C-alpha positions as a printed Julia matrix, in Angstrom:
408×3 Matrix{Float64}:
 -20.7    -8.55   -6.5
 -20.75   -5.74   -9.03
 -17.72   -3.66  -10.05
 -17.12   -0.87   -7.54
 -16.58    1.56  -10.41
 -18.88    0.74  -13.33
 -21.28   -1.7   -11.56
 -20.81   -4.51  -14.08
 -21.26   -7.98  -12.49
 -17.83   -9.49  -11.78
 -17.21  -12.81  -13.52
 -13.46  -13.06  -14.29
 -11.33  -14.64  -11.54
  -7.84  -13.32  -10.82
  -6.74  -14.75   -7.47
  -8.18  -16.78   -4.6
  -6.08  -16.86   -1.41
  -8.65  -18.69    0.65
  -9.33  -16.71    3.8
  -7.27  -14.57    6.16
  -7.67  -12.08    9.0
  -7.07   -8.39    8.2
  -3.33   -8.15    7.6
  -2.64   -5.22    9.91
  -4.8    -6.52   12.78
  -1.9    -7.54   15.02
  -2.87   -9.34   18.2
  -2.08   -8.44   21.8
  -1.31  -10.93   24.54
  -4.89  -10.5    25.76
  -6.48  -11.08   22.36
  -4.55  -14.34   21.83
  -7.19  -16.02   23.93
 -10.02  -14.86   21.69
 -11.02  -16.01   18.2
  -9.99  -13.98   15.17
 -12.2   -12.92   12.3
 -11.11  -14.44    9.0
 -12.57  -13.22    5.73
 -12.42  -14.72    2.23
  -9.65  -13.12    0.18
 -10.69  -13.26   -3.44
  -9.9   -10.94   -6.35
 -11.86  -10.56   -9.57
 -11.55   -8.47  -12.74
 -14.21   -6.28  -14.3
 -14.3    -7.01  -18.02
 -15.94   -3.67  -18.78
 -13.6    -1.14  -17.12
 -10.83   -3.66  -16.25
 -10.61   -2.66  -12.61
  -9.11   -5.5   -10.54
 -10.74   -5.67   -7.12
 -11.35   -7.72   -4.01
 -14.71   -9.18   -3.15
 -15.87   -7.07   -0.22
 -16.35   -8.73    3.14
 -14.63   -6.5     5.71
 -15.79   -2.96    6.47
 -13.24   -0.16    6.1
 -13.8     1.02    9.68
 -12.65   -2.39   10.92
  -9.6    -2.43    8.64
  -8.55    1.12    9.55
  -9.31    1.09   13.25
  -8.15    3.65   15.8
  -5.2     1.46   16.85
  -3.95    1.04   13.26
  -0.3    -0.03   13.43
   1.19    1.01   10.07
   3.35    4.12   10.54
   5.06    5.4     7.39
   7.98    7.07    9.16
   9.59    3.77   10.18
  10.78    3.26    6.61
  13.72    5.58    5.99
  13.58    4.99    2.23
   9.9     5.95    2.15
  10.57    9.14    4.1
  13.34   10.03    1.62
  10.88    9.38   -1.19
   8.42   11.8     0.44
  11.09   14.49    0.8
  12.02   14.18   -2.9
   8.35   14.32   -3.84
   7.78   17.58   -1.95
  10.87   19.15   -3.48
   9.77   18.15   -6.99
   6.17   19.36   -6.58
   7.18   22.7    -5.07
   9.49   23.33   -8.0
   7.21   22.03  -10.76
   4.07   23.84   -9.64
   5.71   26.92   -8.06
   4.14   26.35   -4.66
   4.63   29.2    -2.19
   3.37   30.29    1.22
   0.18   31.39   -0.56
  -0.64   27.83   -1.6
  -2.52   25.08    0.24
  -1.39   21.45    0.2
  -3.72   18.66    1.36
  -2.54   15.1     1.8
  -5.15   12.36    1.86
  -4.1     9.42    4.03
  -1.49   11.61    5.72
  -0.59    8.82    8.15
   1.91   10.04   10.76
   2.92   13.23    8.92
   5.86   11.58    7.16
   5.32   13.78    4.05
   3.61   16.93    5.28
   6.5    17.59    7.66
   8.52   18.58    4.58
   5.74   20.84    3.29
   5.51   22.51    6.68
   9.29   23.05    6.79
   8.98   25.1     3.59
   6.41   27.39    5.15
   3.59   26.18    2.91
   0.19   25.78    4.61
  -0.92   22.16    4.72
  -3.61   19.89    6.14
  -3.74   16.13    6.43
  -6.83   13.96    6.09
  -6.3    10.75    8.06
  -9.04    8.56    9.55
  -6.92    6.39   11.86
  -6.54    7.89   15.35
  -3.12    6.41   16.1
  -1.36    7.86   13.06
  -3.32   11.13   13.16
  -2.11   11.64   16.72
   1.49   11.12   15.6
   1.04   13.7    12.82
  -0.38   16.25   15.26
   2.63   15.68   17.48
   4.66   17.0    14.53
   2.54   20.14   14.49
   0.47   19.15   11.47
  -3.25   19.89   11.32
  -5.22   16.69   10.71
  -8.85   16.1     9.83
  -9.64   12.68   11.28
 -12.18   11.44    8.74
 -12.51    9.35    5.59
 -12.56   11.49    2.46
 -15.59   11.38    0.18
 -17.67   13.78   -1.86
 -19.5    15.21    1.18
 -16.29   16.0     3.09
 -14.59   17.42    0.0
 -17.51   19.76   -0.66
 -17.68   20.76    3.0
 -13.98   21.63    3.19
 -14.13   23.55   -0.08
 -17.16   25.53    1.11
 -15.2    26.45    4.26
 -12.28   27.82    2.28
 -10.1    24.72    2.41
  -9.64   24.11   -1.32
  -6.22   22.82   -2.34
  -3.62   23.89   -4.89
  -2.04   20.45   -4.55
  -3.64   17.28   -3.26
  -1.34   14.37   -2.52
  -2.86   10.89   -2.49
  -0.04    8.39   -2.03
  -0.97    4.72   -1.64
  -4.58    5.43   -0.78
  -6.53    5.02   -4.04
  -6.28    1.24   -3.7
  -7.5     1.43   -0.09
 -10.97    2.94   -0.65
 -14.07    0.76   -1.07
 -16.15    3.46   -2.81
 -13.6     4.64   -5.33
 -16.02    6.93   -7.18
 -17.05    8.77   -4.01
 -13.4     9.14   -3.0
 -12.29   10.61   -6.33
 -15.37   12.87   -6.39
 -14.28   14.17   -2.98
 -10.84   15.0    -4.35
 -12.35   16.77   -7.36
 -14.57   18.83   -5.06
 -11.64   19.76   -2.82
  -9.34   20.79   -5.66
  -9.07   24.45   -6.69
 -10.12   25.16  -10.3
  -6.46   25.39  -11.33
  -5.17   22.86   -8.78
  -3.32   19.59   -9.28
  -3.7    16.18   -7.65
  -1.18   13.35   -7.72
  -1.94    9.71   -7.04
   0.69    7.08   -6.35
  -0.2     3.4    -6.34
   1.43    0.03   -7.04
   1.18   -0.71  -10.75
  -0.85   -3.76  -11.73
   1.61   -4.46  -14.53
   4.42   -4.89  -12.01
   2.22   -6.86   -9.6
   1.7    -9.45  -12.33
   5.2    -9.35  -13.84
   6.9    -9.64  -10.43
   4.34  -12.11   -9.04
   3.58   -9.83   -6.1
   0.56  -11.78   -4.94
   1.35  -10.97   -1.31
   0.3    -7.36   -1.91
  -3.25   -8.7    -2.03
  -4.99   -8.19    1.3
  -8.29   -6.82    2.53
  -7.09   -3.22    2.93
  -6.34   -3.17   -0.8
  -9.77   -3.01   -2.37
  -8.39   -2.3    -5.88
  -5.31   -3.23   -7.95
  -4.71   -0.44  -10.37
  -3.63    0.13  -13.94
  -3.33    3.44  -15.78
  -6.24    2.37  -18.0
  -8.61    1.8   -15.08
  -7.49    4.86  -13.13
  -7.85    7.15  -16.13
 -11.45    5.97  -16.61
 -12.28    6.43  -12.93
 -10.83    9.94  -12.81
 -12.56   11.0   -16.02
 -15.94    9.81  -14.76
 -15.46   11.96  -11.66
 -14.39   15.17  -13.34
 -10.6    14.84  -13.46
  -8.23   14.73  -16.43
  -4.89   12.91  -16.36
  -2.1    15.08  -17.78
   1.05   13.16  -16.86
   2.22    9.73  -15.66
   5.54    8.77  -14.13
   6.9     5.32  -13.3
   8.42    4.86   -9.83
  10.48    2.16   -8.15
   8.53    2.33   -4.88
   6.51   -0.67   -3.62
   7.92   -2.96   -6.27
   6.93   -0.64   -9.13
   4.36    2.15   -8.9
   2.77    4.86  -11.01
   2.44    8.53  -10.16
  -0.57    9.95  -11.99
  -1.04   13.72  -12.27
  -4.54   15.09  -12.8
  -6.41   18.38  -12.99
 -10.04   19.34  -13.19
 -11.54   18.39  -16.54
 -11.71   21.46  -18.73
  -9.07   23.32  -16.72
  -6.53   23.2   -19.51
  -3.83   24.75  -17.34
  -1.56   21.73  -17.61
  -0.88   20.37  -21.08
  -1.25   16.62  -21.5
   2.17   15.03  -21.81
   3.02   12.2   -24.23
   3.69    9.87  -21.28
  -0.06    9.46  -20.8
  -0.79    8.04  -24.24
   2.42    6.01  -24.11
   1.44    4.28  -20.86
  -2.12    3.55  -22.0
  -0.8     2.12  -25.27
   1.75    0.01  -23.41
  -0.9    -1.47  -21.12
  -3.15   -2.29  -24.06
  -0.23   -3.95  -25.87
   0.46   -6.06  -22.76
  -3.14   -7.26  -22.89
  -4.59   -5.66  -19.75
  -7.94   -5.44  -21.51
  -8.05   -9.19  -22.2
  -8.75  -12.13  -19.91
  -5.51  -13.86  -20.97
  -3.39  -11.33  -19.04
  -4.91  -12.51  -15.76
  -5.1   -16.25  -16.44
  -1.83  -17.57  -14.98
  -1.52  -15.47  -11.84
  -3.12  -18.03   -9.52
  -0.66  -20.75  -10.57
   2.33  -18.42  -10.24
   1.19  -17.39   -6.76
   0.81  -21.01   -5.73
   4.37  -21.76   -6.85
   5.75  -18.98   -4.62
   3.7   -20.2    -1.68
   4.92  -23.75   -2.17
   8.56  -22.64   -2.46
   8.25  -20.63    0.76
   6.74  -23.53    2.64
   9.26  -25.96    1.19
  12.19  -23.81    2.32
  10.84  -23.44    5.85
  10.16  -27.18    6.16
  13.64  -28.03    4.92
  15.24  -25.55    7.33
  13.27  -27.02   10.21
  14.28  -30.56    9.29
  17.93  -29.45    9.16
  17.66  -27.92   12.64
  18.01  -24.35   11.35
  16.16  -21.37   12.84
  14.34  -18.84   10.68
  13.16  -15.39   11.74
  11.36  -12.7     9.79
  12.11   -9.02    9.35
   9.17   -6.63    9.06
   5.69   -7.3    10.45
   4.31   -6.15    7.11
   0.83   -6.73    5.73
   2.27   -8.39    2.62
   4.18  -10.82    4.82
   0.99  -11.76    6.62
  -0.7   -12.55    3.31
   2.13  -14.92    2.39
   2.39  -16.58    5.81
  -1.33  -17.16    6.16
  -1.72  -18.48    2.62
   1.16  -20.89    3.24
  -0.16  -21.88    6.68
   3.07  -20.9     8.44
   3.13  -20.93   12.25
   5.82  -20.25   14.89
   7.24  -23.77   14.55
   8.57  -22.8    11.1
   9.13  -19.05   11.53
  10.06  -18.53   15.15
   9.64  -14.74   15.41
   9.53  -11.5    13.45
  11.26   -8.22   14.3
  10.1    -4.73   13.43
  11.35   -1.21   14.15
   7.86    0.08   14.88
   7.22    0.05   18.67
   3.48   -0.14   17.94
   4.03   -3.65   16.58
   6.55   -4.92   19.12
   5.11   -7.18   21.83
   2.24   -8.19   19.56
   1.57  -11.21   17.36
   1.0   -11.52   13.64
  -2.66  -12.05   12.72
  -3.5   -15.61   11.79
  -0.06  -17.14   12.24
   0.29  -15.71   15.78
   4.05  -15.39   15.35
   5.52  -13.07   18.03
   6.87   -9.65   17.0
   9.8    -8.09   18.79
  12.48   -5.43   18.68
  15.29   -5.93   16.1
  17.63   -6.53   19.04
  16.14  -10.04   19.11
  18.25  -10.87   16.07
  21.5   -10.32   17.97
  20.17  -12.11   21.02
  18.8   -15.18   19.23
  21.09  -15.37   16.18
  18.79  -17.09   13.66
  20.37  -18.97   10.78
  18.08  -17.21    8.27
  16.18  -13.92    8.27
  13.32  -13.69    5.78
  12.68  -10.16    4.52
   8.88  -10.03    4.46
   8.54   -6.45    3.05
  10.62   -7.37   -0.02
  10.21   -3.85   -1.43
  12.55   -2.69    1.37
  15.16   -5.35    0.63
  18.09   -2.96    0.14
  17.22   -0.89    3.2
  16.85   -3.98    5.4
  20.01   -5.63    4.06
  22.05   -2.63    5.19
  20.33   -2.35    8.57
  20.92   -5.98    9.55
  24.15   -6.72    7.7
  25.52   -7.73   11.1
  23.81  -11.14   10.9
  26.83  -12.21    8.84
  28.81  -12.15   12.1
  27.31  -15.53   13.03
  26.81  -16.8     9.5
  23.2   -15.65    9.2
  21.76  -15.28    5.71
  18.92  -13.27    4.22
  16.01  -14.87    2.39
  13.23  -13.49    0.28
  10.27  -15.34   -1.17
   8.83  -12.87   -3.72
   9.07  -12.81   -6.71
  10.96  -16.09   -6.24
  12.78  -17.93   -3.47
  16.26  -16.46   -3.09
  18.85  -17.06   -0.36
  21.15  -14.04   -0.33
């Protein structure tokens, strides 16, 4: 395979997790009787542009199907993050009722609801039917398509150009990253601004977040790689912020190249220099990640085996994609992790892909009183710990596996 950005043949290995089904492809009772599709899950590094990327096997239409089950609004901390984002962008860029805001990957309207409340016109672009329907139920206009150059040019020609484009946690999810960014550039007004948020590769490596690797994530992004991709497609980065979301993310601000409206802030050069100093443009930076990932997997499996031998029950909280990566890599089945609970009704009554562990309502915790509850979406640890603090009533304890085994 060649690099999805610069087309250089990929030769440097980063991570091999064997094979797994798509991490959000939860099973129904009916589909339990049918075979699942498993795809190799391998990640390589381009030594020309230093974009970290999966080897492509699964088509995006299969990964983001019409019954897609990830709904952003079920995370209260993520909704609060969206509200703060809207407040900050409205103030920083003086957005008014005369502006147009477009969110790419608008999901269930978790963010645009706050734009709409301020009386600012907005449109979401969201290809998955299930989440698009939820956004429309909030009164938000949604274009149910994948964004690329053709759609961006079409919308701009029809008067839909944007003053602000929001692209949160989507840049990593696109197989043709150049076409996607070209679509954003085409859709942006000459003096407009686009922001991208994505998990930071530096934190992925430092915090050993190997479970964030799954087929929906085609790319694993650094400021160095993103800056190159944006520049090639007509966008200039003018600011970068570090965020705590998703275990450590970047928010990159960009404008059309040559616009000059926004001055380039020192944070841009500082981040690029920091990444170079950490060695992101050298093979050594990527060399130990496989071994570190294996140690987490082994610790997870060792804990579950020991708990089973001791007659203890273990449940999971959060039917998250990252949890499915960990469970499938470790070969965990319902004999070791009896069930998982999730607040999202779309996931309840289904089964995790691969492991086939049943997913239920959080009320199952009170009914079944497990000895341990493993927080699978570890980025929501604080939120989950508050929500299920009641497990202490029967001596239940929380567990997390990433970045290291910890019994709380």
